[in-house]
N, C-alpha and C positions, 0 to 999 in steps of 0.2 A: 419223881413220883412218890418216893418215901416221904418227902417233906409235905406233900399235899395230904397223904393219908394220915400223917401225924397230926396235922392241923384238924382234919375231920374227927379224929379220935378225941381231941381236946374239946371240940364243940359237943360231941356226944356226952362226954363226961360232965359237962356243965348244963346238960339238959337241953341243948340246942342242936342236937344231932339232926342230920337230914336223911340218915339211913342209907348212905351210899358209900362205895369203896372204889377207888381208882385202880384199875388193873393195867392199863396201858396209856402212854402219852405219845402222841404224834406231834412232831415239831415240823413245821413247814417254813422254809426260808422266805424271808420277805425281800431278799435281794432281787434286783431286776434280772430278767432272763439273760440279757447279754453279759452281765457280770458273772452269772453262773457258768455260762458257756466258756467265757474267758478262763475262769478258774479251772474248769475241766480240761481245757486245752493245755494250760500250763502244766497241770498234773500229768497229763498224758505225755507231753513233751519231755518232762523230767524223768519219767519212767523210761522212755525210749532212749534218752541220753545216757542214763545209767547202764541200759542194756548194751548200747553201742560202745561205751567205754570198757565194759567187761569183755565184749567181743574183741575189741582192739588189743586189749591186754593179752588175751588168749593167742591172737594172731601174732603179736609181737614176740611172745614167748616161743611160738612155734618157729618163727623166722629166725630168732636168735639161736635156737637149737639147731636148726638146719645149717646156719652159717658157721656155727662152731664145728659142726660135723664136717662141712666142706673144707674149712680152714685146716682141720686136723688131717683130712686126707691129702690136701695140698702139701702140707708140711712133710707128711710121710712120703709122698711121691718125690718131692724135691730132695729129701734126704737120701732116698733110694737112688735117684739119678746122680746125685753128687758122689755117692759111694761108687756107683758103677763107673762114672767118668774118671774118678781117682784111680780105680783099679785098672781101667783101660790105659790111662796115662802112664801108670807105673809099668804096666806090661810093655807098652809100646817104647817107653824110654829104655827099659831093659833090653828090648830087641835091638834098638839102635846102638846102645852101649856095647852089646855083645858082638856087633859086627866087626869091631876092631880086633877081636880075638879069634875070628873065624879063619881057618887055614884052608878049608876045602873051597876052591873057587866055584864049583857047581852049587854048593849049598849057599854060598854068598850071593850068587846070581839069583837063585830061587827066592831067597829071603827078600832081596831087593825088589824083585818083581811082585812078590805077594804082599809084602808088608809096607814098604816105604811109600808107594803111591797113596795108599790109604791114610797113612800118617800125615804126609805132606798135604793131602787134600783137605784136611781138617784145619790146617793152620791159616791164620789171617795173613801172615807173611812168613817167608823163609829166607833167611840170609846165608849165603855160602861164601866162605873165605878160604883160599888156598894158602896155608901158612908159609909155604915155600916162596910165595910171591908177595909176601908182606915185607917191605924193605925196612931196614933199621932207621933210616931217615929217607923221607920221600912221600909218595902218595900210593896208598893201596887201593886197588880196584875191587869193590865189593858188589857182588850180584845179589839182588833182592827180588824174590818173587812175591808180588802183591796180589794175593789170592782174591781179595775182594773186588779187584778190577781186572784180574786175569792178565797182568802185564809184568814185564821184567823192568827193573829200575837198576841202573848201574851207578853206584856212589863212588866218588873219588874222595877218599878219606885221607887227610894229612897225618903222617906218622912222624914222631920225634923220639929218638932213642928207643925204638922198638914198641912204643906205646902210642895210642891215638892222641893226637894233639887237640886239646879242647879249647885252649885260650888262643885269642887272636884279635885282630882289629876289624874283622868283618862285621858290620852292623846290618841287621835285618829288621826293618821297621815292623813293629808289633811284638818284638822280642826285646826284653828289658836290657840284657847285657850283650856286648860284643863277644864274639867267639871265633873259632876257626871256621873258615869257609869249606862247605862240603858241596861240591858240584854234583848235581843229579842229572842223569840222562834217562828220560822216560822213553823206552824203546817201543816203537810202533804204537803210539798212544791212543789210536782210535779205539774207543771203548766198545766192547763186544757184549752189551747188555742184552739180557733176554728180551726178545721182541724187536730189537734194534736191527737185526739182520746183519750185523757186522759193518754196516756202511757208516762212514763218518757223518754224512748228511742223510738221515733216515727217510726224509721226504723227497730227496733227490734235488732239493733246491737250496741255495745259499741264503735266500731270504724268503720266508712264507708270510702269508696273512693269517695270523693266529686269532681266531674268533673266540671270544670269551663272553657268553651270554650275560647280560646284566652289567657288563663292565665296558666292553668295546672290542674293536678289532685292531690288532697291533702288528706292525712289521716285526718279524722275529727271525733270528738265526737259530735253528735247532741243530745242535752238533753233539756227536758222540766222540769225544777226544779227552782223554784224562779221566773225565766223568761226564755223563750226559748233562748238557746245560742249555738253558734257554736264555738267549740274549735279546734284550729289548732296549730301544732308545729311551733314555731317562726322560727326555722331553715328553714323549708320548704318555708316560705315566704321571706326569706333573711334577717331575723332579729335575734337579740340575746335575746330579752325579757327584756333588760335593758333600752330600749328607753324611753325617756321622750316625752311630748306632742309636742315639736318643731320638732322632728325627723319625726313625722307622719303628724301632722296637717299643717306643712309648705310644705308638698309634694303633690300637687294636684293629680299626677299620683298614689301615694300610696292610697289616699282616694278613688279615682275611683276604684282601684283595690279591696279594701275592700268592697265597695258597691256592686260590681259585685259578689264577693264571698258571701256576705250576701244575695243577691237576689236568687242565685242558691241554697244556703242552705235553705232558706225559702221554696222554691219549693220542695226541697227533704224532708223537715220536714212536708209537707202538710199544711203549714200555708197560702199558696197562690196556686192558680191554674194556673196562668200565670205569667211570669217574669215581665211584665209591671205593675203588681200589687204591687210589692215591693216598688216602689216610694211613694205609698199612704200608706204604712205600715212601717213607719220609726222606730216605737218604738220597734218592735220585728221582727225578732230575733236579739239578740246581737252577735257581732263577737269578739272573744278573741283569743290571741295566748299565748302559754305557753312555758316555757323553764325550764331547770334545774337550781338550785340555782347558783348565781354568785354575786360577789361584784359590787356594783354600788353606785352612789351618787344620792339621791332622789332630787326632785325639790326644796325641803326646804333646801338643803345643807346637809342634814343628811346622814352619810355614812351607808350603808346597807351591812352587811357582809353575805356571802353565808352561813356561819354556823348558822345564826340567823333565817334563813327561810327554808321552805320545797320546794318552787318552785317559779318561776316568772310568773306573769300574767299581760297582758295589754289588756284592753277592750275598744271597741269603742261604743259610744252611740250617736244617732242622727247625725251620719256622721263624728264624731270627737273622737280622743283618749280622754278618760276620764281622768281628772286630778288626780284621785285616783281610787276608785272602787265603782260602784253602789251597793246599798245594796242587791237588788235582784240578781244581778250577782254574788255577793259574796256567796249567798245561792247556786247558781248553781255550783260555784267552790267547795264549801265544799261538796255538794252532790256527784259531779263527783269524788272528791278525795277519798271519802269513798268507791267507787265501783272499785274493782280491775279490771284492764284492759282498763280503759278509758285513754285518753291521759293526762288528769289532774293527774290521779293516777300514771301513769308511769313517768311523769315529777317529781312528788313528791317522786320517789323512787320505786314505784310499790309494796309497802307493804300495808297490811290492816291498816286502821287508822280511828279514829272517830273525829279527828280535824287536821287542817292544818293551818300553818301560811305562807302566801304568800307575796311576794314583789310586790308593785304596784308603779306607778310613784311618789307618795307622801310619800311612806314609807312602812309599813307592816300592815297587818290585820289578825286576827285569827278568824276562823269560824269552827264550829263543826257540824257533822252530823252522824247519824248511819243508815246504809243501810242493808236491808235484802231482800231475795228473797221469794216471795209468789206466788206459783203456776207458777213458771217460770218468773215472773215479778219482776223487782227491785222495792222496796218500801222503802221510807224514811219517817218516822213518824214525824220527825221534824229536823230543822236545827237551830243552836244557834250561835248567834254572839252578840257583844256588840256595842253600839253606845253611843254618848253623846247628851244631849239635854239641851238647855237653851233658854231663851228669848233673841232674837237678838235686837229687837226694838219694841217700842210701841208708839202709839200716836193716833191722830184723823184725819179723813178725813172729811172735811165740804162741804156738798152739799146743794145748795139752795133748800128750801122747795118746790118750784114750778118746780123743774127739772124733776119730774116724773108725 
């Protein structure tokens, strides 16, 4: 506009003025209407995007602040709980240690009744040894209370020159080095899991039809012995029973299938009331599949011959195929094998037996059990198997004195 008025002034100065002055200029776009609308839409979208980014940043800052506050609270609670547990442990340890100095029989009995059951109830396992019965050379009998399964295990530990003998020629497949043999007796191994009712066969059947929606219906032996276990024929699942870890653990679909089977088995055994509870109960039941003997090569490279074993067993623990066999699951295998008509017994030939040697991914393992029927219920007084034991490492962990 200034440029126009300047030009008019020049005309007026040269005597050619037209006597007008421009006070406003209106500019009208010559762009097509669709182009104008598109431009306005882009401008609006850009403004909305800027606003959304700003809101997102604000929300992120709020979430970060909330998360930091929650993390601080969790750390504070964990520290407080750790301090409380340490103080309780120190007090309880002092109580147990002081029992040796107590001279008053009445006080000793009261302390035992009031304090020891609580202390022992918090332990995962409790081992008792009578020093007077430990031979200078021979075998010491050690009683172990396994709290997580509520059972007594009797260990026969070899002693040489007054100390535990760790070396030996006993080889346990899945364990790197040979060592001394420790025979274990699992007393009354029928698991008394919550919901299982204390029955070895919670459904009352040696073989059930386990229906798993979306996967199929399988013949299954559901047993509470050693640890609640679901046994299924390997063939029904599409396996041979000679699989090693890679064949299962490297297959996400297979692992998902086994977890689904486990959840429905847990529901059928009465261990859970709803399927969604299975995710919070990973430790039991276990899932295992069985097959008749066959040649295979173990993960160690050892050739296993069909004639050297009674059956094949593969078991999953915590969502993965176990590299060998869990001790409590071996008890379940031995117990089921001793009872005619279970899938384990049928895979082992279907004959009565009090011991069985089965093939697992790392080699073989022998376990024994004797089963009888009492008032229509199957009862196993004990299951026997051997393990090895030795010190793996020892040392010190140094913690600053002001850390607690």
